[in-house]
N, C-alpha and C positions, 0 to 999 in steps of 0.2 A: 299524699299518695294518690294515684289515679286508679280507676277500676273501670275496665270496659264490659259492659254486658250489650250484645247486639249495637244497637246505635247509640247507646246511652255512655257516657264517659263520666262516671261519679267521682266528686272529688271535690273540696272546699275551695269555693273560690271558680270551679270549671266554667261555670257560667257566667257569674257574677263578682270578680271582672278577668280573672286572669286569663280564661279561656279567650274572650275577646280582644285582650291586647294582644295576644300571642298570635291569633290571626291578623291583625294588623301588622304587626311589626313582621311577620314573616312575611306578608303580601308585598311590604315595601321591600324586604331584603331581595326578594324573588325579583322585583323589576330592576333592582340596583344591580343586581349580579346580571341580569339577562343585558343590561345597557351596558356594561363593562365587556361583556363577551362580544355583542354586537359592536363595540366599538374599535375592535383590534383590526390592524392593519390601517392603510392610509386613507383613513376616512375623514378625517380632519379634527381640529380641536373642539372641544366639548360635544362630540358625537354622543358621548356615553354618559351626559349628563342629563338630569332630570329634567332641567330647563326651569326649574324652580326651587326654592330653598325650603326646608322642612324644620319645624321647632316643634319639639318634644318638650312638652310641661309635665312634670311627674307631681301627683297631687294623691294623699294616702287616708286621709280623713273626711271622706264623702259620707261616710254613713253615720259620722258624727257631727254633720253639719258642715262640714268645710271650714270651720273656723280658721281665719287666716287667711284664707285662699284671695277673697277679695281684697284685703289691703296688700298683698303681695303682689297682686296685679295691679293694682293702682300705683305702687312704687316702684314697678319695674314696667310699665306701659311701653316706652320706649323699646325696650329689650324685647316686648312679646308684639310688636305691630306686624300686623299680618293683613292679608287680605281675606283668609277664610279659616273656620273653626272647623274641623272633621274629626270626630270620636265615635265611639262605639260605646253604647252600654245599654241595660235594659233588653226588654224580651220585643221580639217582633210580634206584629198584631195577632199572628198564628203562624206555626211552624212553617208551613208552605207558601208564606208570603213574604219576599223580601221586602223590607219597610224602610222608610224615610221618616224620622221625626223631627221638628226644626225648634224645638223649644220646650217649654214645660209650663203646666198650671203653677201658679203660686201656690204657697200653704203657709196660712198663718195661725198658730196654735194659741188660744185663749181660755181663760178662766174666768167665771161668773161667781163670786161669793155674795151670800148672804149672812150677816151676823149679827143677831138682833140681841142676843145676851149670851151669857156664860150658862152651859147646863141646860135641861131639859124639863119641861114642867108640865103636871099632869093634865091630860086633856080633858078630864071631867071637871076638875075646879078652876082650869084656866080657858079652856075652850073657847072661842068667840072673843075672848078680850086679849088675848095675845097673839102678836103676828106669828104666823107659823112660818119659820125660814123655806122650808121643804115648798110649801105652798108659792110661795114668792119667787124662788127660783123656777120652777114649773112655769110659772106665769112669764117668766123671762124669757125662759128657752122658747115657748110658743109664740111669743112675740117675735123672733129672730127667725123660727120656721116651725112650719105648721106640721099638723101629724101625717101629713102625705109628704113631707121632705121638701114642701116648696118653700122658698126664701121669702120672709114677710117683710124685712127691712129693706126699703127701697134702695139705700145705699149701698147695700152690699150685692144688688142684682147687676151684672154686667150691662154695658153698652151693646147694640147688636152687634156682632159680630160680620167683618168685612165679608164682600159676597166671594172673593177667593178662600175664605177659611170654610163658607159654607160649602161651596161647592166641593174642597178638597175632602172633608167629612162625608158627604153625599156619595163619594166614591168609594169609601172604604167598604170592603167586604163585610157582610154578615157572620161573624163568626160564633160557634157554639164549641167551647172546647169541653173534652172530656171531664167529667169532675167537677166543673163549674157550678154554682149556684144557678137555680133558675132566675130570670130576669124579673122583678116585679115590675110590671108594664104601668101599673097606676102609681106607681113611686116617682116623685122628682116634677120638675116643670113640666106644665101640660103642654102637648103640644109639640115636644121635640122627641127625635127619634133617641133611642139609645146611646147611638154614638155622637149625637149631639148633646148630650147631658153631660159625657165623659169629656169630649173635645174643644167643647164650644161654649160652654155654660159652668156655673159657679154652684157649689154645694155647700152648707153648713151640716157638718156631721157632729153628734154629741157622742164622744169617746168616754166618758165616765161622768158617774154620779156619786154624791156621796151625800147622805143624810140620816140621822138616826142609828140604828144598829139592825142592819137587815137579817142578821144570824140570832138575834136576839130580841125581837119585838117587843116594845113596851108601849104602855099607852100613856105616851109624854109627847108635848109637843117639840120638836127639834127647835135650838135655839141658834143653829147655824146650819147651812148648807153650801155644798159646790160642787160645780160641774166643770167639766173640760170638754171643750170644742174646738172645732177645726174648721177654717173657712179654705176650701178648696177655689181656688179661683183664677180667670182667666184675664189675659192684656185688655186693660180698658177701665178695671176696676180700680176705684179711688180708696186705697188705704191709709191715706197720710191722717195721722191724728185718728187712729182706728178707734183707740178706748172712748174719746171724746163722742165721736160719731156713734158708737151703739150706746153709752150712757144717755146720749140725748134724747136717742131712740125711746128707750126703756122709761124715761122721765116722761116722753110725750104719751105713752100710752099708761099712764098711772100706775108704774112701777117704779118705787122708790127703794133706797138704800141696796143697790145691788152694785157691788163693785167690779169693774172690769178690768182683767189685767191681762194685756198683751204679751204673748210671748215670743217665742222663735217665728221668723218670716222668712221666707226665702220668697223673692217677687217672680211674677210671671214672666216669660218672655215667648217669642213667636216670631220667627221669619216668616214673611210673606210666601206662602204656597207658589205665588208667581213671579218670584225673583229666578232671575235666569239660571244661576246656579243649581237651582232645585230641579229643572227641568234638565240642566247637563247630568245631574246624579242619576234621576229617573232613565234618562235614555242611555247610561253607561250600564246600569242593572238590565235594563231591556237587551242590551247588546250583548252581554255576558251572558244572561241566563234566557233568554226569550220569555221572559216573564215580567208582567205590569207592577212595579212597586206601588205597596201601600202608603201613601203619604199621611200622614197625622201632624197636623199642624202644631200640635204641641202633645206633650204626654199628658196623660190625664195624671199621672204620678208628678213628682217634683225632684231636681236635682238643680244644682248651683248654676244654670245656663245662665245667669244674668250676668256671672263674671265675665265673660266672653262676650255678650250680645251686648251687654251695657257698659260696663267698666272698659273694655278693649274696643267694643263698637264692632264685633266681627259678626257677620254672618254665620250662622251656626246649622250645621247639617250633621245628625247622627245615623248610624248605619249598625243596627242591633242586630247580633249575631247569636241570641238565645231566643227563647220561648217561653210563654205564660205558665207552662208546667213544669218549667225546671226546678221547682222547689228552692228558690234562692233563699238564703238566710234561713233553711231550715234543714233537717237530717234530709238525706237522700239527694243534695244536690246534685245536680247535673247537666252536662251538656248534650245537645245532640252532635254527633259527629258531622252528620249530612249536612247540617246548617253552617257547623264551623268551615266544614271543605268549601260548600256552596259561598261562605262570607269571606275565604280566601280568593277566589275567582272574583267576587265582586270588587274587592278593594284592590287587588292588582289591576282589576279593568280599570277602575278609577284613576290610580296612579299614572296609570299609560293615558286615559283620556285628558287627563292635566295637562301631561306633556304634551299633547297632539293640539288641544284646543283650549289654550290657556285663556283665552278671552271668554270662555263660556263658564269659567269656575272662577275665575279671580276678580269679576267687577261687579259684581254684587253689593260689595262695600262701597259708600261714597268716596271719591277719588280725591286725594289730598295733595299738595304739591309735596313732591319730595319722597311721597310714599314708595315705598320698595314692593316689588310682586313678590310676596311669600305668603305660605300658607302654615299657619297655626294647628298644630296638633295637640292632644293631650296624652299623657302615659302615665299610669300609676302602677305602682308597684305591690300593692296588697289586695286583697278581696273588699277593703273600703276604697270606693273607686268612682270615678267620675266618667270617664272617658277612656280613649285608646289610643295606642301609637299611630300618628299619624305624622 
């Protein structure tokens, strides 16, 4: 059920992601209907055609990790062969800025576990003689990321980003959304702007800690301790054999007996901001709206873009139709009708421009013998979604 209140359209999935799918589907429908109308009379064969093919892939489990999507894409690579992936999900950088993003940071969740013994022991009788699992865990965490949020393990610091990425990030607008927390300027990698920290660098976050019983503290040495952490990483970070990499680092720092368990991982992806299709998309937005698009080399968050960028080898361009304050995944989720309407205009313009200037849109992928000129889009039919219909 949808409820409209001024510019806000409240409803489950209105912003993430049914509203975005609807925008793109209606934009494509509008263009096709316009072509059918304009082709009336003796205009000639093919006058009402798009001039390119459209493939729509439906995927309904993005919020649960898109399990099976990668295997499906690999198994059906020939059927999904295309020259461009175009989709919509996530928020714009701010409501007033049409936005493109070209991939996403990767995410790797992992646990550090210290288990020295079953049960806890009196701190007065045993303190100084028994290893304190919580102390060891704290030292392990500090060897990975310091008290200012700076990554200390060299192997998990990214390579220097390409100049094109830094140039794109430098052009992003400074945005302060109402209700957002104040940025801690002294947190994270020194010498980077806030945008560079989110779009061009890595971060290790501690998500949860467990040692002893904080609700009923006793004078005892914990026999076990555990931490849940997450690495958000950009393209160029080597996460192969992650567990061995972290374990070796801890041992080199004199921290022993820490088990490292890597859990769910989604790779980082990023299309070069200088790719021809990016310029075409930005120009299309400018022609439709009169506005400059904010171009994010990748999201700060993570989506399964690797399925399309790596498994299928496609240039990936995302055009979001939501905004940061939409309350996705929460009560009062809503879309802004002004963004949805502008998004429909943007997408219709893109579909028209692809027809008029296909070389600008369909040549960013390496050409292969026998490859057909097609555009791949993705559509999902629930709120657990990755992309939109193109």
